[in-house]
C-alpha positions in Angstrom: 261.7 1.7 -77.3 258.0 2.3 -77.5 256.2 3.4 -74.4 255.3 0.6 -71.9 252.6 0.6 -69.2 253.2 -1.1 -65.9 250.5 -3.6 -66.9 252.5 -4.6 -69.9 255.5 -5.2 -67.6 253.3 -7.7 -65.7 252.5 -9.5 -68.9 256.2 -9.5 -69.8 257.0 -11.2 -66.6 254.3 -13.9 -67.2 255.7 -14.4 -70.7 259.2 -14.8 -69.3 258.1 -17.4 -66.8 255.9 -19.4 -69.2 258.1 -19.1 -72.3 260.8 -21.6 -71.4 258.2 -24.2 -70.4 256.4 -23.9 -73.7 259.5 -24.2 -75.8 261.4 -27.0 -73.9 261.8 -30.7 -74.8 259.0 -33.3 -74.3 258.8 -35.0 -70.9 259.8 -38.7 -70.9 257.6 -41.4 -69.3 259.9 -41.8 -66.3 259.4 -39.3 -63.6 261.7 -38.3 -60.8 259.6 -38.3 -57.5 261.9 -35.6 -56.1 260.1 -32.2 -56.4 261.9 -29.9 -58.7 263.4 -26.8 -57.2 261.4 -23.6 -58.1 263.0 -21.4 -60.7 264.0 -17.9 -59.5 261.9 -15.1 -61.0 264.0 -13.4 -63.7 265.0 -9.7 -63.1 263.7 -7.4 -65.8 265.7 -4.2 -66.5 264.7 -1.6 -69.1 266.7 1.3 -70.4 265.3 4.5 -71.8 261.7 3.5 -71.0 258.4 5.5 -70.8 255.9 4.4 -68.2 252.2 5.6 -68.1 249.2 5.0 -65.9 245.8 5.6 -67.5 242.4 6.7 -66.3 239.4 4.3 -66.7 238.1 6.7 -69.5 241.4 6.4 -71.3 243.1 9.7 -70.3 246.5 9.7 -68.6 247.2 10.1 -64.8 250.9 10.4 -65.3 253.7 9.7 -67.8 257.4 9.2 -66.8 260.5 8.7 -68.8 263.4 7.0 -67.0 266.9 6.1 -68.0 266.7 2.8 -66.1 263.7 0.8 -64.8 263.8 -2.4 -62.7 260.6 -4.4 -62.5 259.8 -6.0 -59.2 257.0 -8.7 -59.2 254.3 -8.7 -56.6 254.9 -10.9 -53.5 254.0 -14.6 -53.8 250.9 -14.2 -51.5 249.5 -11.4 -53.7 246.2 -11.8 -55.5 246.4 -12.9 -59.1 245.4 -9.4 -60.4 247.9 -7.5 -58.2 250.7 -5.9 -60.2 254.3 -5.5 -59.3 256.2 -2.3 -59.0 258.8 -0.4 -61.0 261.9 1.3 -59.6 263.2 4.1 -61.7 266.4 6.2 -62.1 266.9 9.6 -63.9 263.2 10.5 -64.2 261.4 13.2 -66.2 257.7 13.4 -66.9 254.3 14.8 -66.2 251.4 14.5 -63.9 248.0 15.4 -65.4 245.2 17.3 -63.6 241.5 16.9 -64.1 241.6 19.1 -67.2 244.6 17.1 -68.7 247.0 20.0 -68.1 250.5 18.8 -67.4 252.5 19.4 -64.2 256.1 18.7 -65.1 258.3 16.7 -62.7 262.0 15.6 -62.5 263.9 13.4 -59.9 266.9 11.3 -59.4 265.0 8.2 -58.4 261.4 6.9 -58.0 259.0 4.0 -57.7 255.7 3.3 -59.3 253.0 1.2 -57.5 250.1 0.9 -59.9 248.1 -1.5 -57.7 248.2 1.1 -55.0 247.8 4.0 -57.5 250.8 5.6 -55.9 254.0 7.2 -57.3 257.1 8.1 -55.3 259.9 10.4 -56.4 263.2 10.8 -54.4 266.3 12.9 -54.6 266.3 16.5 -55.9 262.7 16.4 -56.9 261.5 19.3 -59.0 257.8 20.1 -59.9 256.6 23.0 -62.1 253.0 24.0 -62.6 252.4 26.9 -65.0 248.7 26.7 -64.1 249.4 27.5 -60.5 252.4 29.8 -61.3 254.8 27.9 -59.0 257.9 25.7 -58.9 258.5 23.1 -56.1 261.7 21.6 -54.9 261.9 18.8 -52.3 263.8 15.6 -51.4 260.8 13.3 -51.4 257.4 13.4 -53.2 254.4 11.2 -53.3 251.7 11.5 -56.0 248.2 9.9 -55.3 246.4 10.4 -58.6 243.1 9.0 -57.4 242.9 11.6 -54.6 244.6 14.3 -56.7 247.0 14.8 -53.9 250.7 15.7 -54.0 252.8 15.4 -50.8 256.4 16.6 -50.5 258.8 16.5 -47.6 262.4 17.4 -46.9 263.8 20.9 -47.6 260.7 22.0 -49.3 260.9 25.2 -51.3 258.1 26.8 -53.3 259.0 29.5 -55.8 256.5 31.7 -57.5 257.3 31.9 -61.2 258.5 35.1 -62.9 260.7 35.8 -59.8 257.7 36.9 -57.6 258.9 35.3 -54.4 259.3 32.0 -52.4 258.7 30.2 -49.2 260.4 27.3 -47.4 259.2 24.6 -45.0 259.5 21.0 -44.1 256.3 19.6 -45.5 253.8 20.4 -48.3 250.4 19.1 -49.2 248.9 20.1 -52.6 245.2 19.2 -53.3 244.6 19.6 -57.0 240.9 18.7 -56.5 240.3 21.4 -54.0 242.8 23.8 -55.6 244.8 24.4 -52.5 248.4 24.1 -51.1 249.5 23.9 -47.5 253.1 24.3 -46.2 254.2 23.8 -42.6 257.2 22.7 -40.5 257.6 19.4 -38.6 258.2 21.5 -35.5 255.1 23.7 -35.2 257.0 26.2 -33.0 259.4 27.0 -35.9 257.9 29.6 -38.3 257.8 29.3 -42.0 259.4 32.3 -43.8 258.2 33.7 -47.1 259.3 36.5 -49.3 257.4 38.4 -52.0 259.2 40.6 -54.4 256.2 42.3 -56.1 255.0 43.7 -53.7 258.1 43.6 -51.5 257.1 41.8 -48.3 258.6 39.5 -45.7 256.3 37.1 -43.9 256.5 34.5 -41.2 253.9 32.1 -39.8 253.5 28.6 -38.5 251.4 27.5 -41.5 250.6 28.9 -45.0 247.6 27.9 -47.0 247.0 28.9 -50.7 243.5 28.7 -52.0 244.1 28.8 -55.7 240.4 28.2 -56.5 239.2 30.9 -54.2 242.1 33.2 -55.1 243.2 33.7 -51.5 246.3 33.1 -49.3 246.2 32.5 -45.5 248.9 32.5 -42.9 248.1 31.0 -39.5 249.8 31.2 -36.1 252.1 33.9 -34.9 251.9 35.9 -38.2 254.5 38.6 -38.8 254.6 40.9 -41.8 257.3 43.5 -42.7 257.1 45.9 -45.7 260.6 47.5 -45.9 259.7 50.2 -48.4 256.9 51.6 -46.2 258.6 50.6 -42.9 255.4 48.9 -41.8 255.3 46.0 -39.4 252.1 44.0 -38.8 251.4 41.0 -36.6 248.4 38.9 -35.6 247.0 35.4 -35.3 245.9 35.1 -38.9 246.6 36.7 -42.2 244.2 36.8 -45.1 245.0 38.2 -48.5 243.7 38.0 -52.1 245.7 36.6 -54.9 247.4 38.5 -56.4 248.3 40.4 -53.2 246.6 43.8 -53.0 245.4 44.0 -49.4 246.5 42.4 -46.1 244.0 41.6 -43.3 245.5 40.7 -39.9 242.9 39.1 -37.6 243.1 38.3 -33.9 245.2 40.5 -31.6 246.4 42.4 -34.6 249.1 45.0 -34.1 250.8 47.6 -36.4 253.8 49.8 -36.2 255.4 52.2 -38.6 258.5 54.3 -38.3 256.8 56.9 -40.5 254.8 58.1 -37.4 256.8 57.0 -34.4 259.0 53.9 -33.7 257.4 53.5 -30.3 253.8 54.2 -31.3 251.6 51.1 -32.0 248.0 50.4 -33.2 246.1 47.4 -31.8 242.8 46.0 -32.8 240.8 42.8 -33.5 241.5 43.4 -37.2 243.9 45.6 -39.1 243.7 46.2 -42.9 246.3 47.6 -45.2 245.9 48.2 -48.9 249.4 47.6 -50.1 251.1 50.7 -51.3 248.8 53.1 -49.5 249.7 55.3 -46.5 246.8 54.3 -44.4 246.0 51.5 -41.9 242.4 50.7 -41.0 241.7 49.2 -37.5 238.4 47.5 -36.5 237.2 46.3 -33.1 238.6 47.2 -29.7 241.0 49.7 -31.3 243.8 51.1 -29.1 246.5 53.5 -30.2 249.5 54.0 -27.9 252.2 56.6 -28.0 254.5 56.1 -25.0 256.6 59.1 -25.8 253.6 61.3 -24.9 252.1 59.0 -22.3 249.0 58.9 -24.6 246.5 56.1 -25.2 243.3 56.4 -27.4 240.7 53.7 -27.7 237.5 53.2 -29.7 235.6 51.0 -32.1 237.3 52.1 -35.4 240.6 53.7 -36.3 242.5 55.2 -39.2 246.2 55.8 -39.1 247.6 57.9 -42.0 251.4 58.4 -41.9 251.4 60.7 -44.9 249.3 63.3 -43.0 250.8 62.1 -39.7 247.3 61.7 -38.2 245.4 59.1 -36.2 241.6 59.2 -36.0 239.6 57.0 -33.5 235.8 56.7 -33.7 233.0 55.0 -31.8 233.0 55.0 -28.0 236.3 56.9 -28.1 238.3 57.5 -25.0 241.5 59.3 -24.5 244.0 58.6 -21.7 246.9 61.0 -21.0 249.3 60.3 -18.2 250.4 63.5 -16.6 253.9 64.0 -15.5 
């Protein structure tokens, strides 16, 4: 079957309603004063159909292929120009971004509402964007092409392509216009967990924000980072890192620990930076180094911890506190 648009479905309904009246027998002179019962709207079903929604300039907003499509006319009180909806099964297709690059989608079921410029997908939804190097899985998805927004809920999992890592949460919002993606849980007290494989990192935070346009990733709220190969643990109120990941910046009550120096020793500051793969941690602002095993505390404005040379250097208004036995 050739591709159909949802507007064509509306015309087909009109044709189905008007066709029998145009081809019926002539009316006789005698008329029955009893009003005729209204005919039910015929149900239109299509198999192996392609649906599209176009931009005003002629480009495509989305294109979907479905094994089965059921057309539902608009309510009786709708305006004459309002279109109905289409309910779909076994869906595959594409969304198109502002540069006409395709984002591939797949789902068990879905509904298209062209008058609202809205598309819903349900049941084992999969989305893949090679441009953004990610694959998305969820139970429900909503695509708003006019706003360039994609919303997903229910067992959301985002995988970075080429086996680079993943993260999981309850809800996702992707803004293609702004080039950003946000993932969070419905319960804000429950952390979102993410894993990177290159470099090897484990992260947890209350919210993750990817700025694809700016090339940056942020983690907000009770951030924790663990690098197993270097035995480094970092924490803070906010994490900022470039894409691809080369350096981590923990901001706000930042803390760092590494078993390479001492399991009990800790470095605290307003900001801690770590260039991934290096053996040094840089601390800025209200720096404090504690080593409880030696009852030692050193504070200052700047600090540098190097576990390869097993040294800590504190500079700027430096003070040393040693508790005597």
